[in-house]
N, C-alpha and C positions, 0 to 999 in steps of 0.2 A: 373642609381644611384643605387647602390644596399641596401638593408634595413639592421637595424640595432635592437635592442633591450638592455634595460638598466634593469637591478635588482642592485634594493638599497637593500642593507644587514646592518641591525644595528644590529647586533651581542651584545654580552656578553660582549668582550672584545675593539670592536674599529666596526666600519662605513666601510662597503666597496659599490664599484660600480664597477658593472662588465658589460660590453659591450659583445653583442654574434652574430655571423653573422647568414645566413638564415640557417647555416648549424649547429648550436649551438656550434660551435667552439669562444672560446672566443677571442676577437682583442684588447681589452682597460681593464685596471684592475687599481686599486687604490686602498689601505686602510689607514685609520687612525684610531690610537687607542684612548680612551677616558677614560680612570681609571681614569684620575685624576681631571673628570669632576664629578664623584660620590663622596656623601659629606656624612658624619655620624650628622644627629644634633645631638648637643650635648645631647641631653635629650632622646635622643633612642639609643642611642651606648652600647652595641655593634650591636644591632639587626637592626637598619633601618638606610636604603642605599637612598637617590636623587639623580637625575643629574638638574642639569640645563638647559631650552630646548631648551632655543636660542643659545646657546652654542654650546650644541648636532646637533640644525637644519643645523648652520652657517659650523661646520665641515663637515656634510652632504653635504652641495650645494660646499662645496670645493673641498670634496672627489669625487663627480658628475665627476665635470669641469675640474679634473685631469684625471680622468679614461677617459675621453671625448678627452683630449690631448695626451692622451699617444694611444689611439685609431686612431690617424689621422685622422676624421674621418670631413666631415661636422654635427654638431648636427642634423642639420634640417633630416637627414639620421635616426633617432631614429625614429622608426613609435609607437610603445610601451614600457610603461615603467609597471613593478610590482617589490614591496616592499616583504621582509622578514623580521623575527626580531627574537630576543631572547623570550624565550618563557615565563611567568609569571609576566615578564615584565605590565607595563600599566600605564597614562594616565589618569589623572581625570582634565575636563572641566568644565567651567562654560557658560551659556547661551550665552557667546559671543563667544566662543570659547577660551578666555584665559585657559592657565593652572594652577592647581588649587597644584597641587601634578604629579611627576613625578618620578616614580622608575625604578628602573633595578630588574633582576627577581631577584639578593641576596638581594634584601627588607625582611627581613623577621617581621616585626614588627607585622605581625596578631601572633607572639607567647607570646604577649602583652595582648592575648583578649581569649575568652573562649568561643569559638562558639560553645559549646555543650551547653551553656544557653539557644539556642535558636535552636538547633537539632542538634541528636544524629550524629555523625563523620561516623557510620557506614552505616547512611541510606544517608549521602552526598554521598559514598562512590558509593553504590549502584544505586543512581542516575547518578551519576558525570563522575563513574568510576576512581577517583584518588582519592586522600588524601595522607596526614593528610593538614586539612586546612590551616597551618598557611601561606604554602610559595604561595597563591594563590590571586588574586584580592579579592578574597569575603573578605580574612581575613582583608585585608587590610580598606575596604569598611567600615567591621565594629570597626575596630581599630579608625578610623575619627568618626564614630557616636557616640562613647564612650567619644575620647579625644581631638577633635576637630569638637564639631557639626557646631561651625559659618560655618568653611569649610565645613560639610558635606553637607549643607543646601544649600549650593551652586552647589552641584556637577550636571552640568545637562546632560553631557556627559561620558562615561566610555571608552576607548579604549585600545587594545591593542598597543603596540609600532609601527608593521608596519602599526595598521589601523590610529593611529597618524602622521606618516609617508604620508599615502596617504592622510591624510584630510588635509596637509599642501599642499600637491600636486593639489586636488581637490576642500576643501571645506567639503566634505560628511563625514559621517560616516559609515564605514562599517566595515563588520569582515566574515573571512570564519568559514568553522566549527572546523578548526584543533584551531584556535584563542579562539571560541566561549566557546572548552573545557576545554582550561586556563585559563577561569577566576571561574571555579567552579560554572559555573552558568546556565548552560548547561545539558538537558538532554541527554546522547550519545548515550542512545537504540529509543527515540521518535523524537531525533532531530531537538529537538526545546529547546526553554528557559524554565526552569524549573518555574513553577507556585509556586509549593508547595516550592522550595529554598526562591525564591525572597519573599514568602507572611510570610515564618516562619522570615526569615530575612527583613525581612520590608524595602525591597528595591526595589524603583520603575522602573517598565517595562519602562519608555519611558526613563532612560537613555542608555539603551542596543544601539549598533550599528545593523543597517540591514544586516541581515546575508545573504550574498551571495555566492555564486560556485565559485572553482578554476576558473580562466579565464573569468569570467562575467566582464562586465564593470561598473566600479565604474563613472568614468566621464573624463572629456578632462580636461588637465592641468589646472591653474589660468593663465592668462594673466603675473603678474608680474613674477613667478615663469619661464614661459616661456622665457621670456623677458632674465631674469639672466641666462638662460642656452644654450640662444640662439637655444633654440628648435621650431619649428612651435606649434603657438598658440591651434591649436587641437589635441594635442597629446593625445592619449586615456590613462588612465590608468587602470589596471586592478589589479584582486586579486589573490592575489598568496597563500601562507599557514605559518604556522610557521618553522622557521629553520630546525628544523629536520627532519619534514615531508619533507620538500621540497627538501632535502638530500637523502630522500630518492626516492623522482619522477627521483630527478638527474641521480642517479646511475643505475634506471630501476627495482628494487625494489617494482612493483605494485600488484602483484599477488599474490592469494592464495597460500599459502606454503614459500613464501620467507620471510628469515633472512635477513634484513638489522643492520649489525655493523654501527653504525655514528661515526666513530673515530676522535673526537676531541680532547680540551682540554678536555672532559670531554665523555662519551661513551655512550649514550643512544643506546639499542639493541629492534630492533622489527619484530614482524612475523605477516607476515598479513592474514587477517582471514577474511571470507565473510558474517558474523555474529556476533554479539555482545556477547562476552564473558567474565564474570565477574570472576575474581579468590575468591571462597570460603573464601580464607584466607585473601585475600583484601591484598598481600605483592606485585603483580603489578597490572601498570596500565592499562586500555581500553580505544584509542581513535579513534573520527571517524576520517576516510582517503580515499576523492575523491571517496564514495560510498561504502567504503567497512568500516575494522577497523581494529586495530593494539593493537595487546597485545605488553605494552613495560615493560623492562624493564632497568636498567642501571648501566652500569659496572662501574661508578665512575669516578676517575681521570685518565683517558687516555694519551692524548698528554700532557698533565704538565709533569705529570710522567716521560715520556722521556725526555722532554725537558730538567725536573730537571736536572736530569743523565748526559745528554750531557753538558752542562752552567755551571752546579757546578763542574762537574770533568773536563771533556775533554777542555772544552774550557779555563776554569783557569790557566790549567795546560800549553795553549801556544800549544796545539796541534791542527796541521793544517787540515781544513775541517772536523773541530770536528764531525758532523751528520756523514758523508761517514767514518770517521774513527770506530764510535759506530759502524755501521753496519759490518765493520771488526771486529772488537771485540767479536762483537755478532756468527759470520758465523765460527770463531775460536773453539768456544768450540763446547761442545757436548749434548746430553737433559742431564737435569738435572743441567747443568750447574757447575757439578762436585760435587755435592753437596749443593749449596749456594743456598738458597730458598728468595724469597722479598715478603714482605709486605708491599707495600709501597702506597698504594694509593684507589687500584681495589677496589672492593666492590662485596656484591653478595644484588643486591637491596631490600629490605624491605620498604612498605612504611609504615608500623606501628609500622617503628622506624626508623626515619629518622634524629635523634636528636644526637646519641652517637658515638662520633671518638674517632674508638680504637688507640692504642697506634700501632707504624708500626717498619721494619726496614727490617736489614738483620738476617739470620738465616743462620751461618756454624758451622765448628769444626776448631777452631782454629790451634788445636794441631795436628790435621792429615794432616792441611795444613803444617804448619812449617814444622814438621817429613819430608814432602814430596818435600817441596820446592815450589809447583804449585800456590800458592795462589796470583792469581792477578788480575787486574782491570775484565779482557775476562769475569771470571766465572759471578764477579755483572752483568754487560752489561749484559750477557744474562739471568740472574735470573731478569732482568726487564722485558725481554720481554716475558719469560715464565710464572711469575705474570698478567701480562696484556690478554695473548692468556689463561690461566686460569680462568680468570675471567669473559673471554668471554663464555666460554663454561658451567661455574657453569650457570650467568645467561640465555643463553640460554635452559637449561636443564629444569630450572625454569619455562619458559614460556611455552616451547614444555609441560610437566605436565600441565598446565590448557589447554593449546589450546587442549591436545589430538586428534593433528593432524601431521602429514609427512611435514619432513624437504624436499621439491625442493630444493631450494636452497641457498646459502650464498652470499651478497654481500657485500662489505668491503668500503669508503669514509668516505672523510675527511682527514687532515692534515695527520695522522699517516699510510694512506693509502700509505704515501709515501718511507715509509720502509720495503723495500722487504724483512727483514730480518724478520720482526712482521709479515708479510700478510704469509710467507711461516710456521712459525712455528705454529700460528694461524690454518693453513689448517691441518698441523699434529698433532695438539693437537685435532681438534673437527673430523679428520678423515672425512673431506669433501672438495669440491671443493672448492676454495674462488675466486671469482669474485672481482677485484679489476678496480675502477672505479674514475674518476675524483677527488681530492679533493675539485673543486669548484661544487659541485652536486647541493647546494641549488640555486646559481648562474642558472646553466643550468633550473631548475625548475621556475625560472622566467623568462627565455625566452619562457619556454614553454605556460608559463600562456599567454604571452604576442602575440604567435603564436595561441592560439586554440582563442583567444579575436578578433584576427584578422582574423580568418576563415583560415589562412593557414593550418589547423588540425582539425580534428574535437571534437578527441578525445585523452585525456594521452594518451592513451594506442597505437594512428597512432605513436604519435609523439615521445615519446620513441621508438619505433621501427625504427625512420627514425633517429632517435637524439643520441640517448645515444650510444655512441662508448665503444665497451669493451676493456677495452686495457691490462689486464693481466688476466690469470688463474694460480693459484696457486694449486697445486695438491698435495693430500698428500701423504707422502713416507710412504709407509706399513709397511715398518719396524720400524717405530717411533715409531709406534699405539698401541703396546702392551706395551710399557716402559710409552710414554706420559701415557696412562689409571692410572698406576700404581703412576707414578708421581703426575697426577691431586689429585689422592687419599688420598697423601699426602701434597698436599697444599693446601686442603679443609680440613682436619683434624687440620694443622697449625692455616689455619682461625679461624674456628670455636672455637678453643681450646683459642686463642690472644681474642674471643669479650664472653668468658663467662663470666657472673655476679658473682660479688664478693661476 
């Protein structure tokens, strides 16, 4: 009988269950949306978001069953399970393991508290490598301290969402270092919970889960879950990592000098470094990662902008195979999109200014187009992709300035990696080869966690070298290099002008 590995992915928009074989190939897949589960308490609008943990868990169980059915395997052939999840989401439990609060990453009730009453934000950044505090679990704990003291006093466990999934599977409280960093309670240089932050914010150390290494055994599956899913009673559960970092593993961006573009709904960008480096301007983040670190910037809305254009224009016009048609439209245009510039979502990340939402749109000269008669949808389609590519370049340059280290290779992973037009234009804009891998990079990382845990591989490097299959390499068109340098400068000028303070 063949062995199989299961990854459970509790993402921002929905849950996925993915089954892989010994080669890391996906053989079973299921996805469910849970946007309808997110609710905004009336007294917390528009900042607060919560979800029903019972419904959330029920959807995940059903999704796992659907994935097993799609794989057409005997569930007992699954020999290892790992989980990943959206970052910054968290769940608070009482002493009996009952959920007191379950919040997704979009819960920003922390805006209603002043964390600087406890500790200077810059000092928090220098310890944790990230800020502003309002999006992290730390600020939510402070909110409960100040607004729901009765609930706060009952909090005995803080878990990330994947940690909460693992708790449901095993009854154990665990976290990996990428998840720990997202709590804003973790010293990323010392690689341990920050005593200073815990003391200053008066947070009890006892609520924190046990920190474990990627691929380490959390425990065996609980009998009732095993029975419900028809799994072996002793099926082991291994610790994974946060979803964006998991995508880096799944595409092979794990070595010093690797730049990973996680092109999903949003587009975090990571550069792997061997020692922790903090941005003196505190614009980008630094995260622990597999015994190394990564500098993180974020290009903002990416796949969502692409989807918006395709579905709002092509799909509503009744275009058949609208995503394929979008590719054709983009490729029918020349660099510069005939003068059309887009500013519809992507950003240059600045952790010190995360609240301002600028206006955006398309910029072009309507008179010239009307006279020449060549204003059509293809120019706007290409401007969308060039906008995405320019934002990657801007964030990449911001990272490399902080890292002061040479770029060795560029990897793209995520749903937007399906767009060949994006991959090629990105290569042209940054004038570097772009290595494109499977969209389900985070799921592959889950398989690797299970394979390390079951001792099929000794290290992540060994597993990646054996399992992560290179799909395509997009090489830059050198003839476009100088032109895209000029176009990027124009885009940057437009970007900065639109964000000038009034």
